[in-house]
N, C-alpha and C positions, 0 to 999 in steps of 0.2 A: 504494500500499499504506499509506504513511504517513497519507494522508488517511482511509483506512478505519479505522486504529488510532485516530485522533483522534475520528472519528465515533462509535466504539465507547465510548471514554472518556467522551464527552458523554452517550451513551445510558445508561451504567452509573454512577450516582452513587456516591460513596464512602460508607463507613459514616458519616463525619463529616457529609457532605451529607445523607444520609438522616436523621440526627439533627436537623439544622437544619430539614428538611422536616416534622418532627414524627412520623417513623416510629419507633415504639418497638422497641428491639431485644428479641430473645427472651431471656428470663431464663436464667441460668446454673444449674448444679446447686447451687452455693454460695449464690446468691440464693434459690433455691427452698427450701433447707434452713434459712435464717436464721430465728431466732426473733424475729419482728416483733411490734409492738404489736397488730397485727390478729389475729395467730394467738393470742396471749395472751387477747385478748378472746373469740375464738371458744372457746378451751378453757374459759373461765370461764363464758360465757353461751350458747354455741352447742351444736351436736350434737358430742358427744364420746364416743360409744359406742365401745367396743372389745370384742374377744373373742379368746380363744386358739384358734388355727387349727393343725390337725395338718400337719406338714410331711412331705414325701415322697410326697404324692399329686399327681403331675403336676409339682411343682416342689420345690425345696429352697432354703433361704435361706443365703447367705453373710453371716456376721456379721463386720463389719470394725470394729476399734477401734485408734486413734481414729476418730471419725466423719469428720473431715477427710480421712484417708487414702482412705476409700471414695469421697468426693466428688471428690477429685483424680483418682483412678483413672477414674472414669466421664467426667470432662472429658478426660483424656489419651487415652482410647479413642474419643473423639468420639461417644459415645452421645447421641443427640438427646433432650432432655427432653420433646419433644412427641410422642414415639412412644408414650407411655402405659406405660413400664416400671414395674411394681410395686416401689417403693423406699420403705422405711420408715425413719424416723430415731427413735431413742430418745434424746431430748435429755437426759433424767435421768442416763443412764449413758454417754452420748456414744458410741453405737454405731449403725452403719448396717447395715441388712439390705437385701441385694439378691437378688431372686429369680431363680434360674437353673434350667435343666432338671435333672431327676433324673440320677443316675448320673454326675455330673461332679465329684464331690468330691475325686477324685485330683488334679485340676488345681491345687487350692489347698494341697496338702499341703506343710508346711514354711515357708509365708509367715508371717512374724511378725505378730501381731495379727489373724489371720484364722482363723475357724472355719466349719465347714459344719454346718448343721442339717438333718438328713434324718429318716428314719423313727425314731419314738421320742422326737421333740421337737415342742414346740408353740411357735408364735410369736404374740405379741400384736400384732393388726392392727386397724385401724379397721373398723367394721362395713360401711361404704360409702364410696364416693368423697367424700362430703360431711362424713363424720366424721373426727375428728382429735383428738389428745391430746398432751400433752408426752412420754408414753412411747411413742406410736405415731403418728407424723405422717408422712402422705404427703409425699414429696418430689416435687412436681409432681402432676398429675392422672392416676391410673391409668386404663388403658383397661378393656376387657371383663375383668372378674375371673373370669368363667367360662372363658375362654380367654385368659389373660394373655400379653401379649408379654414374652418373657424375654430377659435379657441373655446375650450370647455368653460362656459361662464361660471359654473358652480366651483371648479377647482380655482379659477382666477380670483373670484370673489373671496374665497377662504384665504388665499395667500395675501391679497391686499388687506384683508381685515387684520391679519396677523402682523403685517409690516407697517400699516399706516400709523402715524403718530396719533397720540391721544388728543382729542380736541381741547382747546385752551378753557380754563375755567371761566365761568361767567363772572363779569364785574359785579360787585355789590352795590356800586353806585348806579342809579338810573341814568344811563348815558343819553337818554333822550332829553333831559333837562340840561342845557348848557350852563356852565358857570357864569356869574354875573358879568364878568369882563368880556364874554364872548359875543360881542357886538360887531357889527360889520366894520372891517378895517382895524380892529383893535386885538391886542394880545396882552398877556400879563407882563409886568415889570418893563413896560414900554418896548418890548420887542417888536420887530417889524411884523406887519400882518402877513398872514399865510396866504399865498396867491391861490386863486381859484383852481380847482382841478380841472385840467384839460382832458377831455375824453377823446378816445380814438375815434376815427371815421367809421361810420357804419359799414360792415362788410369787410373791414380790414384785417379780421382775425381768421384763423384756420377753420372756423365754423360760423355758421350763421343760420337764422330761421329761414325756413323755406318760403319762397315768395308765393302768394296766392295765385 
């Protein structure tokens, strides 16, 4: 029996041995999502066509922020990057979009940093497996987009629930009542007033409500 174990150990080289033999390990989700110089060059000079696609027709998108949380969840659930799962990274807003089957939104209810985009939403996606942009970057190479391989929503939700940070504790003070000095253009101790919040242009993000 011991001789058989030794023979099996010799026949199956370790990961370190495989590396020494020049066998390239499969990339991880984190490596596939990294913003490399090659990607930046492709975005600047290559094919970077994108389009808004309606959600809820055969799939819906799970939006995870921060992006790293979604990548860690895919790794924790042992999702194989080689299976062609449609996963899109928005590097500008650090959001990861994972496509899952429709009618699975309840599995993600209450998970901090997670939203589900179904009917009534549109997602910015590359036009083909060869296209990519900083706002819509394929994480890995997607398979057949006409019949996409979708991530198991139950397993993804379980990993996100485990990895998501706890929500912050609620403030004891009633934040709806501003302090006495909080009048227009004033701030405490004579500090300069806070400038008004500038909102982004409608439709400038990687997702949007679907037009009627």
